[in-house]
C-alpha positions, 0 to 999 in steps of 0.5 A: 697308741697308733693314731687312727688319723684317717677316721677323725671328725673334721671341724672344717666346713664342708661345701657340699650342702645337699643331694637331690635325686630324681629317679624314673623307673620304667619296668626294669630300667632305672634312669637316675639324675643326682644333683649335688649343690655346693656353697663355699663359705670360706674366704679362699677358693676350695677344691671339693672332692666327693668319693661315692659308691654306685652299683657295679652295673650303673651306666654313667652317661652324662655330667654337667655343672651350673657354676655362677649361672653358667651351664657347662656340659662336661665332655667325656675324654680319655682319662689321662687327658681329662685329668690333665685338662682339669689340672691345667684349668685349676692352675690357671685359676679357672673353675672346673669339675671332673668325674672318674671311676676308680681304677681297680673297681667299677663301683666307686666314683670320684667327683671333684669340683675345683676353684669354687670361689669364696661365697660361690655356689655350684650345682653338679648334675650326674646321670646314670641308668641301671637295669634292675633285677627282681628279688626272690619274692618278685620285688624290683629292687632299686638301691641308691648306695650311701654306705662306702666302707673302707676297702682293705688293701692286701699287702703288695697289691697294686694301685691306690685305695681311695677309701683310705682318704675319706673323712668319717663323721659320727652317724647323724652328723652329716653336713649335707642332706638328701631328697629323693623322688621316684616316678614308677611306670609299668604297663602291668600296674604297680601294687606297692612300694616298700622300704626300710627308709621312711617314705611319703605315701605312694601316689598314683598318677593314673587310674589303672595304677600304671604310673605312681610317685613316691618320695623319701620323707623329709629329714632323711639322713644319708647314712644308709643305703636307700632301698626301694622294693617295687612290686608290680602286678605281674613281674615275670612277664617277658618284655621288649623295648626297641629304642630309636637311635641317637639323632646325628650318630653314624648309621650302623653304629651302636648309638646310631641304630635302634637298640633292643632290650629283651627280658625273658624268663626261660622256663627251665624244667626244675629237676627234682632234688634227689639223693643222686645229685653229685658235686663238690661244694666249697664254702668260702666264708669271710672271717675278717673283723668287720664280719662281727658288725651287725648287718644293719647300721641303724641304731633303730635295729640293735637286734639285727644279727651280726654278719658272722652269725647270719653266715654261720646259720646259713652254713648250717642250713646249707650243710644239712641240705647237701645230698649224700655222696657229694664232696665238700669243704669249708674255708675261712679267710681274713689276713690269713686263711684256713680250711676244715679239711686239707681237701674236700671230703665225702659228705657223710654223717661223720663229716657233717656232724664234725663240720656242724660243730666247727661251724658253730664255733667260728668267729670273726677272728682272722684280721683283714680281708684278703680273699685272693690267696684262699681262692688260689688255694682252692683252685690249686686243688684238683677237681674231682671227675664227675663232681662239678665244682660249686663255689659259695663265697660269703663276704662283706666285700671290703677289698680294694683289689677287686679287679685282681680277684675277679680276674683270678675267678675268671681264669678258672671259670671253666672248672667251676661255678661261683655263687656270691653273697654280699653281706651288710650295707656297703658290700662291693657290688663290683666284687660280688657281681663280678666274681659271679659273672666271671664263673657263670653263677649268681650274686645276692645281697643281704642287708638290714634284717633280710635273711641270708638263708633263703637266698643262699638256699635258692643259690644251692638249688641253682648249683644242684641244677644241671648246667644249661648248655648250647644257648643260642639265639635266632631271629626272624625279621622283615626284609632289610633288617638284621639283628646283631647281639651286643656282646656275647649274649646270655651265657648262663640260664637258671630256672625262673631267673631273668635273662637280659638280651641287648641287640642292635637292629641294623639296616633299613626297614621297608615300609611294606614289610611287617612291623613285628620281629621274632626271637627264639632262645634255644638251649639244651638241658639234661639232653633235651632241647627247649625253645622260648619264642617271643615276638616284639614290635619294630616301632622304635620309641624315641628317648632323649636320654637313650637308656637302652643304648646306654645299658647295651654299651655298659653290658658290652664294656663290662665284657670287654674290660673283663678280659684283662688289660693284656688284650689291647684290641678289646681295650681299644674297642672298650675305649671307642665304645665309651667315648661314642656312648658317653658311658664311663669306663676305666679308661675314660672320665668326664671333665667340664671347664668354665671357659668364659672369660673372667678374672682368674681366681687368685690365692692358694686352693684349699682341698675339702673332702666330703665326709661319709658316716661311720657308725658300726654296731658290733658285738661278739657273742656273749661279749659287751657292746662297746662304743669306741671313740677313735682319734688322735690323743690330746698329746698328739693333736690337741683336742681332735674331735673323735669319730664314734663306732660300736664294737665289742670284745669278749672280756674287758675292753683292753683293745679292739681290732680296728677292722671294725672300722672296715679296713685298718685292721692292724690299728688299736685304740686304747682303753682310755678312749673306750666307754661301756654302753648297754650290753647286747644280749646274746640271741637265743637259737631259734627252735627252727635252727635247733630242729635243722641241726638235729637232722642226719646226713641221710635226711632222717631225724633221730628220736631223742630228748632234743627233738622231744623238747622242740615238739613240746612232748616227752620222749616216752609220750612220742614213742608210745604214739608211734604206729606198730613196727615203724622204726623210731627214726622214721617216726621222728622224721615224719614228726619233724616234717610235720613240725616244719609245715606247722611252725616254719612255713614262712621259712619254707625256702630255707628247708625245702631241700632238706625236706626233699632229702628227708622224703627221699629217705622215708620213701626208701625205708618206710614203704606203705606204713608212711600214710599211717605215720602221717595220720598218727603224727597229725593226731598227736600234734593236733595238725592237719598237714595234707598227706600230699606233702609226703607224696603219698 
């Protein structure tokens, strides 16, 4: 048997005892302080290593420790220097701590605490700031990530993979606890807060509901992401925040001058979906073994869909929503990759039907997670003139060569847009956001019972929207002041999507001048020029923690480090920006050393890695759910305590792909270590999805027994109620649209595009009889859907 030694439960003591998180959310900015409390219960000094995820856009700006009653503020250094100082301190028997970002990805950090003496205690405090984006329903989404899945390292990839060394323990057995308290502030008022975690009741701190507090209920296990969905009274209002510079910082520097954060919602005219929309739509679907796992890890939600099933249903909706005359292709990837067609094909009834059948048969059966090669294969295909290329990527994001993948997408950014979807908890925010940023698309994350379909269809609407071009900013400021953009400014604008702008306000404000500035955002869309004008106060707000300055620095760092390591001048500027702002980048790290004189610690230093939870509930369609115990056999390692996970295979449990463990795809566990548990029943396909599957490529529905079954009528009865001289498929299409409005309004975002296609077909083929059809359909189905729906 191949040993899964990296994923065994350790009986060694874990010095990390608790994590306490304090969050302040002001509008769209979250300022977070995490305290990690340690206690060494062993008889020798230990080094504690904690690898943890953070959002790709989080700006880590401070790190300090309280060791033996002494407060030590860590200093940001060039990474190699910080690592050397840390190692020197350990070798000299001094206490030290180090915080660094992983080399190949921006969403994994490692916190090391060295020379914690026997019975010694320490508290490390980590601070970061993050800009929050509204969800499609208007909620502001804050996530404290907990799930760090193993990242798959493709053969031949450079750099290490820190996730391989993380010990894993069964869900519910973490040796450390989590508490979280959040203070919420919004001038527009706070309506409510939702979460899949249990929260204490929301407590308002102001009569006008502009300040509120919420916290996690006691006993929360830090084995799933903590997500807060914050609903403000009016989220889509433009806002401006001018923050005073850092006292003592050099004038005319990013940290010394006031920093401005503008939040705009450009009202790009929404082009009406039509049959004339063209494009090449390429869908790249992760079919690695981990996609067979459920979208939600919680044992409280055994009925959550598998990742692959959710992705397949989404693909069906996307296929049905494509416009006639476009081109498309579907790729699947794992350790290898394949595609439905050698090159993209025209979207017709024949190609759509053939593809639909193949989508329904897809399985998570391609092994590991190697996304780079299929991307290269896609980019090697020549683009079609007049058909803008739009790439949709669906993955659980468990790869370690993140920077390499993003660089490949960026190299081809001039020839396509990329829309990415992170599926399940633990999806790499660095990968999902990074490839969307690189090719001027958008990124979405789907976890728990969230429906991927609505977010995917929203992205398709963006892809069908012609590109906004010639984006520019102009400023009107009082004499003595000027605005300098931090970074290159907005590169992509979508209808209704938030647009963040960071600027440095330089110069000296004359007291006699106006206290107001104006910015104008101008862009072209379908040969028309549009302008968005916003006024903002020049009264700078004081802030000790400088969140706007840190966010501006992070935005600049992402841009500078995204160009690749060959451009030395930009790498030098990135290093300078990181050191001056305190925001960690790939070239820097924080190091703190207890320099107080004292007796150096003697004896060998024992390393202790902080474990992460691991319990994936997986199921293959129709197959049994199986609980697998993965560990060393008694012959090989004595009585090694196993780590349990859920996965399944069709047929008897002879072997399971260890890609269910996220990354070690080639490992097998033996039948003797598996025990059957209650099977997960196969989920029936919804009537909504069945109806969508029946639609033709041109937007019409056929009048047949399948449609009749969904409508709850016989085919003969439907035909007998049809108005005279109306084609059967026109009558069927009217009834299908009526059914959607009667039974699927909650999923309207998912069928708006295919409805628009159906209406376009109806108007072209039915003419003046459409009103009569709608009236007869409402009578037959006992509904009262307005004729306005049919644009009569």
